[in-house]
Phi, psi and omega in degrees: 000135177233153176244132179253150172295147177278177181278166177290145177076210181084179183206142180263109174274136182213140171058044172284142175300144175091017175295138183289138174294165180286001182290139172241120181253126177270115184283159179286162178295126182291156178285339181206144174232152174240120187252105174293142182269016166223116182215131179073202184285135177121173182270173179296141182255164184277134180288135182251002182238170177225165180302133181098345179292140170276133181230157178245147175301131183095351177283135177289122180248354179204139184195148174206105184278352182276326180260160177294111185188177174222151182299155177239141187246156163292140183253356175221162172274134181166211186230137176288120180243359174196140171228113190216142176278129183214166175278132179216113177048050175084002179238155176252107187219166175285143176234127179262123179260128182238126174275125187273149173266001175089353180279153188256356182292158176214155177287135177272155181286130179295135176095346180295150183206141174296334175266056186295339179298338181270356179281147176284157176304325179295320178294320179297316178304314183295320179295315180297322180290309183291340176279346183089355183298331183293352176278350186277163180091175182294320183231026180075172178257122184296145174202172179286357182265020174066042182264352179213174181277353176232165180264159182306322182286350178274351185279122180260331182219141171240125176249120177249126189225152165209112191231151177260058189246336182276167176304323176230141184220151173292139178280130177297330178299316179289319182296324181268018177303122182061020177236157179249157175300329180297330177297321177295314180297322177293322177297320177295317179299318179301314180294322180294331180292332178265349175231065192292340181278352188277141164277145184241131178239129173255116183248124180214178183259147182297335180296341184266006184301327183293337181261317185246022180299340179297340176303319181304321186284333189252346186294335182294343180290344185243109184286352178258007186242135179232132181258129181234136171255119184253157178292143182276085184221131179283140001258064184302330183280356175291143185301325180296320181286325177295317178298316182293316185282315185282315185265345182070025181249148172286134182282138179282083185305137185094352178244210179220167179298327180297332179296338177250021174075028182239131176249131184241125182225145175272172184301321183297320179298319181291319177297322179288331173296319177297315180300322180293312186281318185271333185240352178075025183269121177285167182278085183239359179211164180221150167268122186236133174274123173265111191238163171114153185283356176278351182269147177295314182214092179300134182201191178247146177231145170255121192220146175291134177294147186100346176292143183285152177300322182296324180290328181279314191242344188303316183276357184264359182281142177299145177296149178064022176241131172263113186267157165246124181264135182229139183268121165072328183208129186297322184265332186247352189284167179272137175288133179259088186277336184251109182286353175281348179296146176273156171276152179234189188281004176262353184287135170231334178219142166239116185254130179237114178240150183290139169287134182210113179244011180285135179278132180264120185296127179050046183301327186287345178250008176282157183294331176064052180295334182237026180250124178287138183208129174279340187277353181065024179268352181248152182296334182300335179296331182257004177235075188298341181271355181288132177285127185262139179280155177213129174212193185271001185281128176280347179054049177152154179271164179291136181232169180297147177297137179253010180052046181285341178080002181299319182297324178289324180299320185271345185298121183282350183244015170062036170258174180246091189303320186289331176290315178299319180299319181295320176300314183292316180299328180268010178059031176263069186256099180212196184300338181302322180298320179296321180286343172269014172067037178298329181285354174285342184300134178255008177057042179285339176085000183294325182299317178293323184295320185269351186294117180289345179267005176062028181279136181279067186301315183297321178294320178297316180296318178298319179297321178295318178297315180297318181295317178297319179297318178298329179279358181084018182254134172220183187297330184283323188262340184265069180246117181278147176300331183262032181300322180300325177294318179297316179298322178296321178298315180297314181295324177297319178298315181295321179295320179297320180295322180293322178294000000 
């Protein structure tokens, strides 16, 4: 076991209301599923079925081996009753609707074997691809089937992670329900067999030792595997922070981890890789944490992909609460405004927090026993065991920047958010922003979260990046001759703040 230094900046979220219990509930087979033909890493795939076709769970219903993609499966047994192009999570793609017959059986992947150690790397690649598992991760799992932007022999590092760093996290107890730690190690071994040149790092949080402590005992069997315990600080699970913390490399901002030969996967992806190769299970379901204080009882569910959000979470909302649903990450996630949308194979968390627009009288001088605060002005800062409330209320209007430096302190990529924000607000959008490293921003949202003036710093920075991109400017081409002067100004500012 080794311990690595954490990254600069960041923030430790603790004891938010609505953390999911360790309970795992297996949901019933839905009466209908909607299967988007673009899920996970890769482009939209070609539909192989038509309306009226009988399909089986685990049957490939969409595939395209020419483009970077992975096959998509029917997740229930039944009949195709609609194929329609619709908007889904910012994309316009075909969605296949299947009416279920209610049975739970599924087709197993051909070639899978409990004696997977005897399978060739080529056979393992094919199983992972035909099961859909290669769509998981930030940039997919490489194979000879065009499932990622790099090939298996190009992979130098594999990072497998499960961290207690986000405001809400999947519980390892629920994830390993009816599973053994050895299944995770076997899943890692399976992946290493198709990417044999790669060093493998397992990154997790010390808080999880009671559940996955067996890793310590078994990791020594693999001379290509290293176990790391990282500090539980947001946004540690972001690919840029994992590369920086685990590998000690600067992340090529504007690119991806795959561009530097690194594949990043969470524990669930690795367990599902094991299930595909050793048990023949296609990627037709996900374990999802239902989190947030708008829920009656936050917990985990195992659900067939394609099930609607309303079927999963609609009946679980507290009475007299209007929820806002957010996908996967409280600060960085996508708002799920349409409950008719289906869940897909990228879901790991559905967060529901109460909508609240009521103004709290003299909120800034209240003791704040349950208010999270970076400024240390609330009592909750000194009561770490206090459960903190969370809703959509900013509890205050936007005010002028006071140059408190909090946004710079928490920024994990060492930019100065409030300076960038001022340029954007004044419509001074030119090469100077690129030279102030605006494109380094990973949109973690921490700058907006800690700002005592309630300024939407992250939104301003995103608007500046988008505007520069529209102008044809990016980090590589927008270099001013006087960059050294700008850098000197920034360093002078930082020095003045320290004084």
